[in-house]
C-alpha positions as CSV (number, residue, x, y, z in Angstrom):
1,M,0.0,0.0,0.0
2,T,1.1,3.6,-0.7
3,Y,-0.5,6.3,1.4
4,Y,-0.7,9.8,-0.2
5,M,-1.5,12.8,1.9
6,Y,-2.9,16.0,0.3
7,T,-2.9,19.3,2.3
8,S,-4.7,22.4,1.0
9,I,-2.7,25.6,1.7
10,S,-5.2,28.3,1.1
11,G,-3.0,31.3,1.8
12,E,-0.4,30.1,-0.8
13,N,-2.8,28.8,-3.5
14,K,-1.5,25.2,-3.5
15,I,-2.0,21.6,-2.5
16,L,0.9,19.8,-1.0
17,I,1.5,16.1,-1.8
18,H,3.3,13.8,0.7
19,T,3.7,10.1,1.1
20,M,3.5,8.6,4.6
21,D,5.6,5.8,5.9
22,P,3.0,3.3,7.2
23,D,5.3,2.1,10.0
24,T,6.7,5.3,11.3
25,G,4.1,7.9,10.2
26,L,6.9,10.1,8.8
27,L,6.1,12.2,5.8
28,Q,8.1,12.7,2.6
29,H,7.3,15.7,0.4
30,R,6.6,14.8,-3.2
31,E,5.4,18.0,-4.9
32,D,3.3,21.2,-4.7
33,V,0.3,21.7,-7.1
34,E,-0.1,25.4,-7.7
35,L,-3.7,26.7,-7.9
36,H,-5.2,30.1,-8.1
37,G,-8.0,31.1,-5.8
38,G,-7.3,29.5,-2.4
39,P,-8.2,25.8,-2.1
40,V,-10.1,25.0,1.1
41,P,-11.9,21.6,1.4
42,L,-10.6,18.4,-0.2
43,A,-12.5,15.2,-0.9
44,A,-11.5,11.9,-2.6
45,D,-13.8,9.4,-4.3
46,P,-14.1,5.9,-2.6
47,A,-11.7,4.2,-5.1
48,G,-9.0,6.8,-4.6
49,K,-8.9,7.7,-8.3
50,F,-10.0,11.3,-8.1
51,L,-9.5,14.4,-5.8
52,Y,-11.8,17.4,-5.5
53,T,-11.2,20.8,-4.1
54,A,-13.1,24.1,-3.9
55,L,-11.5,27.5,-4.4
56,N,-12.4,30.2,-1.9
57,S,-12.1,33.2,-4.2
58,T,-13.9,31.9,-7.3
59,S,-16.4,29.4,-5.9
60,E,-15.2,26.8,-8.3
61,V,-14.9,23.1,-7.7
62,L,-11.9,21.5,-9.4
63,S,-11.6,17.8,-10.3
64,F,-8.3,16.0,-10.5
65,S,-7.3,12.5,-11.5
66,I,-4.7,10.9,-9.2
67,D,-1.7,9.1,-10.6
68,P,-1.6,5.9,-8.6
69,G,2.2,5.6,-9.0
70,T,3.2,9.1,-7.9
71,G,0.1,10.6,-6.3
72,G,0.4,13.5,-8.8
73,L,-2.7,15.4,-9.8
74,T,-4.0,16.2,-13.3
75,Q,-6.9,18.6,-13.6
76,I,-9.8,17.1,-15.5
77,G,-12.7,19.5,-14.8
78,S,-14.0,22.7,-13.2
79,T,-17.5,23.8,-12.4
80,G,-18.9,26.8,-10.6
81,L,-21.1,27.0,-7.5
82,R,-23.2,29.8,-6.0
83,E,-20.8,29.9,-3.0
84,T,-17.6,28.1,-2.0
85,P,-18.4,25.1,0.1
86,C,-16.7,24.7,3.5
87,Y,-17.0,20.9,3.2
88,L,-17.0,18.4,0.3
89,L,-17.8,14.7,0.3
90,T,-18.6,12.1,-2.4
91,D,-21.4,9.6,-1.9
92,R,-20.2,6.0,-1.2
93,R,-20.5,5.0,-4.9
94,G,-18.6,8.0,-6.2
95,K,-21.5,9.2,-8.3
96,F,-22.2,12.6,-6.6
97,L,-20.2,15.3,-4.9
98,L,-22.0,16.9,-2.0
99,G,-21.1,20.3,-0.5
100,A,-22.0,22.2,2.7
101,H,-22.2,26.0,2.3
102,Y,-21.6,28.0,5.4
103,S,-22.6,31.6,4.5
104,A,-25.5,30.5,2.2
105,G,-26.9,27.9,4.6
106,A,-27.3,25.3,1.9
107,V,-26.3,21.9,0.5
108,S,-25.2,21.4,-3.1
109,V,-25.1,18.2,-5.2
110,N,-22.9,17.8,-8.3
111,P,-23.1,14.7,-10.5
112,I,-19.7,13.1,-11.1
113,A,-19.2,12.1,-14.8
114,G,-17.7,8.8,-16.0
115,D,-14.3,10.4,-16.3
116,G,-14.4,11.5,-12.6
117,A,-15.1,15.2,-13.2
118,A,-17.7,16.9,-11.1
119,T,-20.3,18.6,-13.4
120,D,-22.9,21.3,-13.0
121,F,-24.9,20.8,-9.8
122,V,-28.3,19.2,-9.9
123,Q,-29.5,20.7,-6.7
124,W,-29.0,23.7,-4.4
125,L,-31.0,22.9,-1.2
126,E,-31.4,25.7,1.3
127,T,-31.2,24.4,4.9
128,A,-30.3,26.9,7.7
129,P,-27.5,29.4,8.5
130,R,-23.9,28.0,8.7
131,A,-24.1,24.5,7.3
132,H,-20.6,23.1,8.1
133,C,-20.3,19.4,7.2
134,V,-21.8,16.6,5.1
135,Q,-21.7,12.9,6.1
136,I,-23.5,9.9,4.5
137,D,-24.4,6.6,6.2
138,A,-23.2,3.2,5.2
139,S,-26.3,2.4,3.2
140,N,-25.7,5.5,1.0
141,R,-29.3,6.6,1.7
142,F,-29.1,9.1,4.5
143,V,-27.2,12.4,4.7
144,L,-26.4,14.4,7.9
145,V,-25.6,18.1,7.7
146,P,-24.5,19.8,11.0
147,H,-25.0,23.6,11.4
148,V,-23.2,25.7,13.9
149,M,-24.9,28.7,15.6
150,P,-27.4,30.2,14.8
151,G,-28.5,27.2,12.8
152,N,-27.8,24.9,15.8
153,A,-29.1,21.7,14.2
154,V,-28.2,18.5,12.4
155,F,-30.3,18.3,9.3
156,Q,-31.4,14.8,8.3
157,L,-31.8,14.3,4.6
158,V,-32.6,11.4,2.2
159,L,-30.4,10.9,-1.0
160,D,-32.0,9.6,-4.2
161,Q,-29.2,7.4,-5.4
162,E,-30.2,7.6,-9.0
163,T,-30.8,11.4,-9.4
164,G,-28.6,12.6,-6.5
165,E,-31.4,14.8,-5.2
166,L,-31.8,15.4,-1.5
167,S,-35.1,15.6,0.4
168,P,-35.9,16.2,4.0
169,N,-36.3,13.0,6.1
170,A,-39.5,12.3,7.9
171,V,-37.9,14.0,10.9
172,P,-36.0,16.8,9.1
173,K,-33.6,17.8,11.8
174,V,-32.4,17.2,15.4
175,V,-31.9,20.3,17.5
176,P,-29.6,20.3,20.6
177,A,-31.4,21.3,23.8
178,V,-28.8,24.0,24.3
179,E,-26.8,26.2,21.9
180,E,-24.0,23.7,21.2
181,G,-23.6,24.5,17.5
182,P,-22.8,21.0,16.0
183,R,-20.0,21.6,13.4
184,H,-18.6,18.3,12.1
185,C,-19.8,14.7,12.6
186,C,-18.5,11.1,12.1
187,F,-20.1,7.7,12.1
188,H,-18.8,5.0,14.4
189,P,-17.2,2.3,12.1
190,G,-19.0,-0.6,13.8
191,K,-22.1,0.7,15.6
192,D,-25.1,2.8,14.8
193,I,-23.7,5.9,16.5
194,V,-22.8,9.3,15.3
195,Y,-20.6,11.8,17.1
196,T,-20.6,15.6,16.6
197,S,-18.0,18.2,17.6
198,N,-19.9,21.2,18.9
199,E,-18.3,24.5,17.9
200,Q,-20.0,26.9,20.4
201,G,-20.5,24.3,23.2
202,S,-16.8,23.1,23.3
203,S,-18.2,19.6,23.6
204,V,-18.8,16.3,21.8
205,T,-22.3,14.8,21.5
206,A,-23.0,11.1,20.9
207,Y,-26.2,10.1,19.0
208,H,-27.9,6.8,18.4
209,F,-28.5,6.5,14.7
210,A,-31.6,4.7,13.6
211,A,-30.2,2.9,10.6
212,A,-33.6,2.1,9.0
213,A,-34.9,5.6,9.4
214,G,-31.8,7.7,9.1
215,T,-32.5,9.7,12.3
216,L,-30.5,10.7,15.4
217,S,-31.3,10.7,19.1
218,P,-28.7,12.1,21.5
219,F,-27.5,10.1,24.5
220,Q,-24.4,11.8,25.8
221,T,-22.7,15.2,25.7
222,I,-19.2,15.6,27.1
223,S,-16.9,18.6,27.5
224,N,-14.1,19.0,25.1
225,L,-12.1,21.1,27.6
226,P,-10.1,19.9,30.7
227,P,-11.0,20.9,34.2
228,E,-10.3,24.5,35.2
229,G,-6.7,25.3,35.5
230,H,-5.3,22.6,33.2
231,H,-4.2,24.4,30.0
232,P,-1.6,22.5,27.9
233,G,-2.1,24.8,24.9
234,T,-1.2,28.3,24.0
235,G,-4.7,29.8,24.0
236,G,-6.3,32.8,25.5
237,E,-9.0,33.5,23.0
238,K,-12.5,32.2,23.4
239,N,-12.5,28.5,22.7
240,S,-14.4,26.7,19.9
241,C,-14.2,23.2,18.4
242,S,-13.4,22.3,14.8
243,Q,-13.1,18.9,13.2
244,I,-13.6,15.4,14.6
245,A,-12.0,12.0,13.8
246,I,-12.6,8.4,15.0
247,T,-10.1,5.5,14.6
248,P,-11.1,2.7,12.3
249,S,-11.1,0.4,15.3
250,G,-13.9,2.5,16.9
251,R,-11.9,2.7,20.1
252,F,-10.7,6.3,20.2
253,L,-12.0,9.7,19.1
254,Y,-10.2,13.1,18.7
255,A,-11.6,16.7,18.6
256,P,-9.4,19.8,18.6
257,N,-9.9,23.0,20.6
258,R,-9.2,26.4,19.0
259,G,-8.4,29.0,21.5
260,H,-7.3,26.4,24.1
261,D,-5.1,24.9,21.4
262,S,-5.4,21.3,22.6
263,M,-6.6,18.0,21.2
264,A,-9.2,16.4,23.3
265,C,-8.7,12.6,23.3
266,F,-11.5,10.2,24.1
267,R,-12.0,6.5,24.7
268,L,-15.2,4.8,23.4
269,D,-16.9,2.1,25.4
270,E,-16.8,-1.1,23.4
271,E,-20.4,-1.9,24.2
272,T,-22.2,1.4,24.5
273,G,-20.0,3.8,22.5
274,E,-20.1,6.2,25.4
275,L,-17.2,8.7,25.6
276,S,-14.7,9.0,28.4
277,T,-11.8,11.5,28.5
278,I,-8.3,10.2,28.0
279,G,-6.5,13.5,28.2
280,Y,-5.4,16.6,26.2
281,Q,-2.5,17.1,23.9
282,A,-1.1,20.6,23.1
283,I,-1.4,21.4,19.3
284,E,-0.7,24.2,16.9
285,K,-2.6,27.5,17.2
286,H,-6.1,27.5,15.7
287,T,-6.0,23.9,14.5
288,R,-8.7,23.4,11.9
289,G,-7.8,20.5,9.6
290,I,-7.1,17.1,11.1
291,S,-7.0,13.6,9.7
292,L,-6.1,10.1,10.8
293,D,-4.1,7.9,8.5
294,P,-6.1,5.0,6.9
295,Q,-4.7,2.5,9.5
296,G,-5.6,4.7,12.5
297,K,-2.1,4.7,13.8
298,F,-1.2,8.4,13.3
299,L,-2.9,11.7,13.6
300,F,-2.1,14.8,11.6
301,A,-3.3,18.3,12.6
302,T,-2.7,21.7,10.9
303,G,-2.5,25.0,12.6
304,A,-4.3,27.6,10.5
305,A,-2.7,30.4,12.4
306,S,0.8,28.9,12.7
307,G,1.3,27.5,9.2
308,R,2.6,24.2,10.7
309,M,1.5,20.6,10.8
310,A,1.9,18.5,14.0
311,T,2.0,14.8,13.7
312,F,1.3,12.2,16.4
313,R,1.5,8.5,17.0
314,I,-1.6,7.1,18.5
315,S,-1.0,4.6,21.4
316,E,-2.7,1.4,20.5
317,K,-3.4,0.6,24.2
318,T,-4.4,4.0,25.6
319,G,-5.2,6.3,22.6
320,A,-2.8,8.9,23.9
321,L,-0.9,11.0,21.4
322,E,2.9,10.9,21.1
323,P,4.4,13.9,19.2
324,L,6.4,12.8,16.1
325,E,7.1,15.7,13.7
326,N,6.3,19.4,13.5
327,L,6.5,20.7,9.9
328,A,6.2,24.1,8.3
329,V,3.6,23.6,5.5
330,G,2.7,27.2,4.5
331,Q,0.2,30.0,5.2
332,G,-3.3,28.9,5.9
333,P,-3.3,25.1,5.9
334,M,-7.0,24.1,5.8
335,W,-7.5,20.5,5.0
336,V,-5.8,17.1,5.2
337,Q,-7.0,14.2,2.9
338,F,-5.5,10.7,2.7
339,V,-5.8,8.5,-0.4
340,T,-4.7,4.8,-0.4
341,Q,-3.2,3.2,-3.5
342,R,-2.5,-0.5,-3.8
343,D,1.0,-1.3,-5.0
């Protein structure tokens, strides 16, 4: 296996390409792909053949083919949107590209052509202010769209797998009882559970997911911050949460704090999926983009304010993070995306 890592550097109009050593987690720089317009979110198709990004200044979505031997990118398409999405995701068959639109409060759907290029969108569905993420369940039928404040809801949508059109579920959204502001979410790899990082609440919420209906019901919310007085980071500003990541084993979950500048680390109960705090690891200032490698052995986190990437080994026994490297990657790193290629 070869593991390619793509990092969008919005402030320098480029995407970095690295390979990752699967045993050590160390990165080797391969090349920079120069773009114009500030790339932000990245997404790859399920087969790892294509990469997609959105440009902040032009609201374009660019499509690239991936060279399996080198990880190199060749642009194969471009299409415009009404607004730059803050999140991109393909459905599980690689037929549609979905986007969450923060300022417009909407979700977009673009068909993906046979050559892998995203084409003109088939739908622009208005939801609520500050849509921030799109995730799709294992059946490829149900789509979840978290919204931070003032939207403060996870929208529950149904995907037509032939047309790509989205429609509200029978229960169209779940609203937190308090103003938590769900930002990003992830599915448990082996249980019908979804976890959200809550931007304004500085917390993580666990939801039971009704797989047949595609709806959520919360059962736990836990703070993303340590007890008063324990501050491993370099913060000072008001705290907020950003992305969220769960290991392929379903044993550990990670959610960064911006302001407190720490990574909250959680263990998941093997039976119930409930969260318990492992500890907190100091990270780069204003960490926004994080990713686990495909094996779940390493964590990569980019500091949007520092221009650096911190890498960590994940303890297989405890889930604690061991610092590995700290690399200068450029101004405004926004997203980290892994693609696996079979040798």
